[in-house]
C-alpha positions, -999 to 999 in steps of 0.1 A, spaced: 652 -730 -550 658 -766 -559 621 -774 -559 613 -744 -582 642 -754 -605 626 -789 -608 594 -773 -618 612 -753 -645 629 -783 -661 600 -791 -684 608 -780 -719 583 -757 -736 576 -783 -762 561 -806 -735 529 -786 -733 502 -793 -707 471 -804 -727 448 -781 -709 449 -749 -689 454 -765 -655 480 -751 -631 508 -771 -617 507 -778 -579 537 -756 -574 518 -726 -588 491 -732 -561 519 -735 -536 534 -701 -546 500 -685 -543 495 -701 -509 530 -689 -496 522 -654 -509 490 -653 -489 506 -668 -458 534 -642 -459 509 -614 -462 489 -627 -433 519 -633 -412 528 -596 -413 492 -582 -415 492 -571 -378 525 -553 -381 527 -516 -370 491 -504 -375 465 -491 -399 475 -471 -430 455 -439 -435 434 -452 -464 423 -481 -442 412 -457 -415 393 -437 -441 376 -467 -456 365 -479 -421 348 -446 -416 334 -445 -451 320 -480 -444 300 -464 -416 285 -440 -442 276 -465 -469 265 -450 -502 264 -457 -539 295 -435 -543 320 -412 -527 337 -381 -541 370 -400 -545 359 -436 -552 330 -460 -561 313 -479 -532 327 -514 -532 360 -509 -513 344 -492 -482 317 -519 -483 344 -547 -482 362 -530 -453 329 -527 -434 322 -564 -439 357 -573 -428 355 -553 -396 320 -567 -389 335 -602 -391 369 -598 -377 367 -566 -356 384 -532 -361 420 -543 -365 446 -544 -393 445 -582 -398 407 -582 -404 410 -554 -429 440 -570 -447 429 -606 -449 408 -601 -481 436 -581 -499 460 -610 -491 437 -635 -506 431 -612 -536 469 -611 -541 471 -649 -541 443 -650 -567 462 -626 -589 493 -649 -587 471 -678 -599 456 -657 -627 491 -647 -640 499 -684 -644 465 -691 -660 472 -662 -684 505 -677 -693 487 -709 -702 464 -690 -725 494 -676 -742 508 -711 -748 531 -716 -719 541 -750 -707 546 -760 -671 578 -740 -667 562 -708 -681 532 -711 -658 554 -715 -627 576 -687 -638 546 -663 -643 533 -672 -608 568 -666 -593 573 -633 -610 538 -621 -600 543 -632 -564 575 -612 -562 562 -580 -579 567 -551 -555 534 -535 -564 515 -567 -555 535 -574 -523 529 -539 -511 493 -536 -523 481 -568 -507 492 -555 -473 468 -525 -474 430 -527 -474 422 -500 -500 410 -500 -537 442 -513 -552 441 -551 -545 405 -557 -557 411 -533 -587 442 -553 -597 422 -585 -594 394 -571 -616 419 -560 -643 435 -594 -643 401 -611 -647 390 -588 -675 422 -595 -695 421 -632 -688 384 -636 -698 389 -615 -729 420 -633 -741 405 -667 -733 373 -658 -753 395 -649 -782 424 -673 -781 403 -704 -771 372 -694 -792 351 -696 -760 327 -667 -765 309 -673 -731 341 -660 -714 330 -625 -726 303 -627 -699 330 -632 -672 348 -602 -687 316 -581 -684 310 -591 -648 346 -584 -638 345 -551 -656 313 -540 -639 326 -549 -605 359 -532 -613 341 -500 -622 324 -502 -588 359 -505 -572 379 -480 -591 370 -458 -621 404 -466 -637 387 -497 -651 372 -475 -677 407 -468 -690 414 -505 -694 381 -511 -713 388 -481 -736 424 -493 -742 412 -528 -749 386 -515 -774 413 -494 -791 436 -525 -792 409 -547 -808 399 -521 -834 435 -511 -842 444 -547 -849 414 -552 -872 394 -575 -849 361 -564 -864 349 -600 -864 345 -597 -826 326 -565 -829 301 -581 -853 292 -608 -827 268 -602 -798 291 -614 -770 313 -583 -765 281 -561 -766 264 -584 -740 295 -581 -718 294 -543 -721 257 -543 -712 264 -564 -681 292 -541 -670 270 -510 -676 242 -525 -655 265 -532 -626 281 -498 -629 248 -479 -632 243 -472 -594 276 -454 -592 270 -435 -624 237 -423 -612 253 -412 -579 280 -393 -597 255 -376 -620 234 -365 -590 264 -352 -571 279 -331 -600 305 -356 -611 330 -352 -583 353 -379 -599 361 -354 -627 372 -328 -601 393 -355 -584 409 -366 -617 419 -330 -624 433 -326 -589 454 -358 -592 467 -346 -625 479 -313 -610 495 -331 -581 514 -357 -601 529 -339 -630 561 -325 -616 593 -329 -637 605 -357 -614 573 -375 -621 578 -374 -658 615 -385 -655 607 -414 -632 574 -425 -647 586 -452 -670 613 -467 -648 588 -468 -620 563 -487 -641 590 -513 -648 603 -515 -612 568 -520 -599 570 -554 -617 602 -564 -599 639 -555 -594 652 -582 -617 621 -590 -638 626 -561 -662 639 -583 -689 609 -606 -686 586 -576 -687 602 -563 -718 603 -597 -734 565 -599 -727 558 -566 -745 579 -577 -775 561 -611 -776 527 -594 -775 537 -572 -804 553 -600 -824 524 -624 -821 495 -614 -844 467 -630 -823 480 -612 -792 488 -578 -807 456 -562 -795 470 -566 -760 503 -550 -770 483 -520 -782 463 -520 -749 495 -520 -729 511 -493 -750 480 -470 -749 478 -473 -711 515 -468 -705 515 -437 -727 484 -423 -711 498 -427 -676 532 -412 -686 515 -382 -703 486 -374 -680 495 -387 -645 532 -399 -644 533 -396 -606 510 -426 -604 530 -453 -622 511 -481 -605 480 -472 -625 493 -496 -652 500 -524 -628 467 -542 -635 483 -553 -668 513 -569 -651 498 -604 -650 494 -604 -688 528 -589 -696 546 -612 -672 527 -641 -686 538 -633 -721 573 -627 -709 573 -661 -692 565 -678 -724 594 -661 -741 617 -669 -712 606 -705 -712 617 -707 -748 650 -690 -739 656 -718 -713 652 -744 -740 674 -727 -766 705 -724 -744 733 -749 -741 731 -746 -703 693 -746 -696 698 -756 -659 721 -726 -654 696 -703 -671 667 -716 -650 688 -712 -618 697 -676 -628 661 -666 -634 647 -683 -603 675 -671 -581 673 -635 -592 635 -634 -586 638 -650 -552 666 -626 -541 646 -596 -554 615 -608 -536 633 -610 -503 647 -575 -507 612 -563 -516 596 -579 -486 618 -560 -462 608 -527 -480 570 -531 -482 561 -553 -453 566 -547 -415 596 -570 -411 617 -547 -390 609 -539 -353 590 -506 -354 617 -489 -333 643 -497 -360 621 -488 -390 637 -454 -394 671 -470 -401 658 -489 -432 647 -480 -466 610 -487 -468 580 -477 -488 560 -446 -480 528 -467 -474 547 -487 -448 559 -456 -430 524 -442 -430 512 -471 -408 530 -457 -378 518 -430 -355 480 -429 -357 472 -442 -322 497 -417 -308 479 -389 -327 445 -400 -313 459 -401 -278 476 -367 -282 443 -351 -294 424 -368 -265 449 -355 -240 447 -319 -254 409 -321 -253 411 -331 -217 436 -304 -208 416 -277 -225 384 -289 -208 402 -287 -174 413 -251 -183 376 -241 -189 380 -239 -227 365 -272 -238 365 -278 -276 330 -281 -290 343 -297 -322 375 -310 -338 385 -300 -373 411 -320 -392 430 -307 -422 427 -340 -441 408 -372 -441 437 -392 -426 438 -373 -393 400 -372 -392 396 -409 -398 423 -417 -372 404 -398 -346 370 -413 -356 384 -449 -356 410 -448 -329 400 -419 -307 384 -426 -273 346 -422 -268 337 -388 -256 357 -367 -281 339 -338 -296 325 -343 -332 353 -348 -357 350 -328 -389 370 -321 -421 365 -305 -454 386 -331 -472 370 -355 -498 341 -375 -484 343 -358 -450 331 -326 -467 302 -345 -482 292 -358 -447 290 -323 -435 293 -307 -400 260 -320 -387 249 -302 -355 285 -297 -343 292 -263 -327 320 -241 -340 324 -219 -309 357 -235 -298 375 -257 -323 405 -279 -318 422 -278 -352 444 -307 -362 469 -295 -389 442 -271 -400 449 -237 -385 457 -222 -419 424 -234 -432 404 -220 -403 423 -188 -395 405 -166 -421 372 -175 -405 381 -172 -368 391 -144 -346 421 -163 -332 439 -196 -338 468 -204 -315 490 -235 -314 487 -255 -283 507 -286 -291 527 -305 -318 524 -342 -325 555 -360 -337 554 -395 -351 572 -419 -327 603 -440 -333 619 -413 -355 598 -425 -384 597 -399 -412 563 -397 -429 539 -371 -441 521 -369 -408 548 -360 -384 550 -325 -368 513 -318 -369 502 -288 -350 472 -288 -327 456 -253 -325 427 -238 -307 405 -216 -328 379 -193 -312 356 -165 -323 340 -179 -355 328 -153 -380 299 -175 -390 285 -210 -384 299 -242 -398 271 -242 -423 282 -208 -436 319 -218 -437 315 -253 -451 317 -246 -488 350 -226 -482 366 -255 -464 360 -281 -492 390 -296 -510 390 -328 -531 425 -343 -537 
């Protein structure tokens, strides 16, 4: 803490002449990456990671639930480092470290001195959404990085009168659209912010239009794929809306957006929003933040982290305001100590909740995130299915295919299951798109899928139940394995009835 307090002693009037980052900011980012890597092998894969490994084996310009970049990155990671959690999570850890640096650089763009830049990095490194996201190899870490880059490039082009930075914004936006379609919401909100605050001078120049053209060219392959596959992302968006609009989602949506930024950084976040509104040249970002926050609260409140890509900018603005609060007080050292101490304490608490700190056998006794709990139990599921397949084969009823109720179970069997298992199928998301191939449906081992198959088979009987070990409570404990026989038609005839995108 002493070293950080020393970094925060600079008064906001002692501005750094350029946008360089203090060494401590680089140190904070490095510590962030090292902590993530130190726990990267903990427990096991999360279901999205297993799914992306399998999707990486079916490379395409798009999938029903996402653009192509994330599965491609996971495939490259496993090619280089092997099929293990550390290989899959190394790039997300580095992306998280880059986001920490970008938060500090964003603070510099907003006029922060050394203290504000360090504070922005510290707040970002301790944000629960980033600590948790950088532990999982899915779309979230690269998407957060792309959002941070778009906002930084845009604000630098405007605040520093450096129009070529628009090109960086265009490249980041295009790549972001190939990672996660939520980037389109950011671009729309930014456009609304600029127009609502009267920045027509920017629209009259060619740079933003060139940036938009660059983004469109990069995004084009996925748009073409979507168009030729009946726009499955629209179906997915409707499904997510239905699943995330319960009363509890609406009640907890706004508090969750704030808590994702940190347990004790709420005042800095709120100060950041106020500063963006009160500063005319930054007001377009205030409109952007507000539009996105209202959209998420109104349309999909159960996904509060959808606004987290704007955290670096809001925390950066709040760090400028907090830096000035340090200087105004009669006890600046006490104020700095309070801010740094609160952030460090909150970060330690967060680490124990989102990273595999506890021994896996003790995990059930601690309050942890759902994503962390979901990293337990997949090898045991694969072994249980393999054992049941062997037992049924010995009983002269060998399964000719395995049908999983969802992509998590299917991907776990494809990635972690032993060689020799029957073909693994599912009607969920991309698995439905990949189809049944030449798999036989005469005897099907259903994994949490008996209810889906029962209308189309003469008999489905439960043969085993799989329980997640170590008393861990997640969504995948208590799965029934069932044997379904007597199909009414072939997989080809059944396939359209088994499709579900959610």
